Every structure is written in C-alpha cells, then in structure tokens.
C-alpha positions as CSV (number, residue, x, y, z in Angstrom):
1,X,0.0,0.0,0.0
2,X,1.1,3.5,-0.7
3,X,1.4,5.9,2.2
4,X,-0.8,9.0,2.4
5,X,2.1,11.4,2.7
6,X,3.5,10.3,-0.7
7,X,5.0,13.2,-2.7
8,X,2.9,14.0,-5.8
9,X,4.4,15.5,-8.9
10,X,2.8,16.7,-12.2
11,X,5.3,17.3,-15.0
12,X,8.1,17.7,-12.5
13,X,6.2,20.2,-10.3
14,X,5.4,19.2,-6.7
15,X,1.7,19.2,-5.8
16,X,2.2,17.9,-2.3
17,X,2.2,21.3,-0.6
18,X,-1.3,22.1,-2.0
19,X,-4.6,21.0,-0.4
20,X,-6.1,17.7,-1.7
21,X,-9.0,19.5,-3.4
22,X,-6.5,21.7,-5.4
23,X,-4.5,18.6,-6.3
24,X,-7.7,17.0,-7.5
25,X,-8.8,20.0,-9.6
26,X,-5.4,20.5,-11.1
27,X,-5.1,16.8,-12.1
28,X,-8.7,16.7,-13.4
29,X,-8.2,19.7,-15.5
30,X,-4.9,18.4,-16.8
31,X,-6.6,15.1,-17.7
32,X,-9.5,16.8,-19.4
33,X,-7.2,19.2,-21.3
34,X,-4.9,16.4,-22.4
35,X,-7.8,14.4,-23.8
36,X,-9.2,17.5,-25.5
37,X,-5.9,18.3,-27.2
38,X,-5.4,14.6,-28.1
39,X,-8.9,14.5,-29.7
40,X,-8.4,17.7,-31.7
41,X,-5.0,16.5,-32.9
42,X,-6.2,13.1,-33.9
43,X,-9.2,14.5,-35.8
44,X,-6.9,17.0,-37.6
45,X,-4.3,14.4,-38.5
46,X,-6.7,11.8,-39.7
47,X,-9.3,13.9,-41.4
48,X,-7.6,17.0,-42.5
49,X,-4.1,15.7,-43.4
50,X,-5.6,12.3,-44.6
51,X,-3.1,10.4,-42.4
52,X,-4.2,6.7,-42.2
53,X,-1.4,4.9,-40.4
54,X,-3.0,4.1,-37.0
55,X,-0.4,1.6,-36.1
56,X,2.4,4.1,-36.7
57,X,0.6,6.6,-34.6
58,X,0.3,4.0,-31.8
59,X,4.0,3.3,-32.0
60,X,4.9,7.0,-31.7
61,X,2.5,7.4,-28.8
62,X,4.1,4.4,-27.0
63,X,7.5,6.1,-27.2
64,X,6.0,9.3,-25.9
65,X,4.7,7.4,-22.9
66,X,8.1,5.8,-22.4
67,X,9.7,9.3,-22.4
68,X,7.1,10.6,-19.9
69,X,7.6,7.6,-17.6
70,X,11.4,8.2,-17.7
71,X,11.0,11.9,-17.0
72,X,8.7,11.0,-14.0
73,X,11.7,9.0,-12.6
74,X,10.3,5.4,-12.9
75,X,12.9,2.6,-12.2
76,X,12.7,-1.1,-12.7
77,X,12.8,-1.5,-8.9
78,X,9.3,0.0,-8.8
79,X,7.7,-2.8,-10.9
80,X,5.0,-4.6,-8.9
81,X,3.9,-7.4,-11.3
82,X,5.9,-10.0,-13.2
83,X,7.1,-9.2,-16.8
84,X,4.7,-11.6,-18.5
85,X,1.7,-9.6,-17.1
86,X,3.2,-6.4,-18.5
87,X,3.8,-8.1,-21.9
88,X,0.2,-9.4,-22.1
89,X,-1.3,-6.0,-21.1
90,X,1.0,-4.2,-23.5
91,X,-0.2,-6.5,-26.4
92,X,-3.9,-5.9,-25.8
93,X,-3.4,-2.2,-25.2
94,X,-1.3,-1.8,-28.4
95,X,-3.9,-3.7,-30.3
96,X,-6.7,-1.6,-28.9
97,X,-4.9,1.7,-29.5
98,X,-3.8,0.7,-33.0
99,X,-7.3,-0.4,-34.1
100,X,-8.9,2.7,-32.5
101,X,-6.5,5.1,-34.2
102,X,-6.7,3.1,-37.5
103,X,-10.5,3.3,-37.4
104,X,-10.3,7.1,-37.7
105,X,-9.4,6.6,-41.3
106,X,-12.9,5.1,-41.8
107,X,-15.0,6.8,-39.1
108,X,-15.3,10.4,-37.9
109,X,-14.2,11.2,-34.4
110,X,-17.7,11.5,-32.8
111,X,-18.6,8.0,-34.2
112,X,-15.4,6.6,-32.8
113,X,-16.0,8.1,-29.3
114,X,-19.6,6.8,-29.4
115,X,-18.3,3.3,-30.0
116,X,-15.6,3.6,-27.4
117,X,-18.1,4.7,-24.8
118,X,-19.8,1.3,-25.1
119,X,-16.8,-0.5,-23.6
120,X,-19.1,-1.7,-20.9
121,X,-20.8,-4.1,-23.3
122,X,-17.9,-6.4,-24.1
123,X,-16.8,-6.3,-20.5
124,X,-20.3,-7.4,-19.4
125,X,-20.3,-10.2,-22.1
126,X,-16.9,-11.4,-21.0
127,X,-17.8,-11.2,-17.4
128,X,-21.0,-13.2,-17.9
129,X,-19.7,-15.9,-20.3
130,X,-15.9,-16.4,-19.9
131,X,-15.2,-19.4,-17.6
132,X,-13.3,-18.3,-14.5
133,X,-15.0,-14.9,-14.4
134,X,-18.7,-15.9,-14.5
135,X,-20.0,-12.6,-13.0
136,X,-23.7,-12.1,-12.4
137,X,-25.2,-8.7,-13.2
138,X,-28.4,-7.2,-11.9
139,X,-31.4,-7.0,-14.3
140,X,-31.2,-3.2,-14.4
141,X,-27.6,-3.4,-15.8
142,X,-28.8,-5.7,-18.6
143,X,-31.6,-3.2,-19.4
144,X,-29.0,-0.3,-19.4
145,X,-26.8,-2.3,-21.7
146,X,-29.7,-3.0,-24.1
147,X,-30.6,0.7,-24.2
148,X,-27.0,1.5,-24.9
149,X,-27.0,-0.8,-27.8
150,X,-30.2,0.7,-29.2
151,X,-28.8,4.2,-28.9
152,X,-25.6,3.2,-30.6
153,X,-27.5,1.5,-33.5
154,X,-29.6,4.7,-33.9
155,X,-26.5,6.9,-33.8
156,X,-24.7,4.7,-36.3
157,X,-27.6,4.6,-38.7
158,X,-28.0,8.4,-38.6
159,X,-24.2,9.0,-38.9
160,X,-23.9,6.6,-41.8
161,X,-26.5,8.7,-43.7
162,X,-24.9,12.1,-43.0
163,X,-21.2,11.6,-42.6
164,X,-18.8,11.5,-45.6
165,X,-16.3,9.6,-43.5
166,X,-18.2,6.4,-42.3
167,X,-17.4,2.9,-43.4
168,X,-18.2,-0.6,-42.1
169,X,-14.4,-1.3,-42.0
170,X,-14.1,1.4,-39.3
171,X,-17.0,-0.2,-37.3
172,X,-15.2,-3.6,-37.5
173,X,-11.9,-2.1,-36.4
174,X,-13.4,-0.2,-33.5
175,X,-15.4,-3.3,-32.5
176,X,-12.1,-5.2,-32.4
177,X,-10.6,-2.5,-30.3
178,X,-13.5,-2.8,-27.8
179,X,-12.9,-6.5,-27.5
180,X,-9.2,-6.0,-26.8
181,X,-10.2,-3.3,-24.2
182,X,-12.4,-5.9,-22.5
183,X,-9.4,-8.2,-22.1
C-alpha cells in the first residue's frame, strides 16, 4: 500500500504542498485538457491531413509514454507485477490503440467516441460468459446495456447517412478495439 504522505508530482512540479482539493482539480483539469488536445490533434491528423497509419501513430504514442515515464523517474525496482503480465497487457493495449486510431481513417471522431463509450458491453459479455469470471449482473444493468446498444445503433444509422467519413471497415476495427479493451 502507498502511504498517504506520498509526494505527488505533475510534469516535475510538486503538488504535495497544495490541499487535496486543489490537487484533484489540477489533475482533473490536466486530464480533461490532455484528452481535448489529443482528440483535436487526432481529428486533424486523420481527417484534414488524410493520415491513415494508425499503427504508426500508436508506435509513436508508445514512445512518448516511455519518455514521460522516464521523466517521471520510474525505475525497474518499482515494478510490482511479473514481466509476463506487462507483456500481455501491452499487447492488448497496443492492439486496442492501433485499431482505435486506425478506425479514424474510416470513421469520424464522434462516431469513434460513441463506439468507445460502449466499452461496458464487451466487459459485461466477457464477465458473464468467460469461464473463471462468471460474474452475475443485476437485471437493471442488462436493461441499461440494451438501451446503450439501441442508442448506438440509432446513432450509427444516422451517422452513416450524414457523414462523408463512415465505413463498415471502421466499425469492425473499433469493435475489435473494444474486444481488446475488454481483455
């Protein structure tokens, strides 16, 4: 377990001397701002510059993560799990990111986000049917999942009619990414 008086840094700046509510707001804003900039950049690169190499983009993003981890001061002594766990997780995350980014060549960004927001569906399916997990869900969660599917179908049908950048290949790629996310 981590101690409560752990020093917290964000981009090399100590946040430990600030009250917890300020730390929360700063980190939340940073998280939101990072995703906003990421979404704008991805939409621009894929739809305006016609860049369609999602796997390359994933490779570059992985190296950016490695650099940020190195700048944060991570060492091998801080590893908690065995190497094979990290290798398996890296494989499914790389597949998920690559398929997600690659799908932007065939889908517009709002459609991709709509599909990614349904991540709960493959997780529920795996939890209910994969041996060893066999999780039971309350009836209201199944109803919520059904309504989510209906909403996604309606959005997809409307988007396919109006968007110039919508293809079944993108839907297949983003569905594959969701399955990898569920793992």
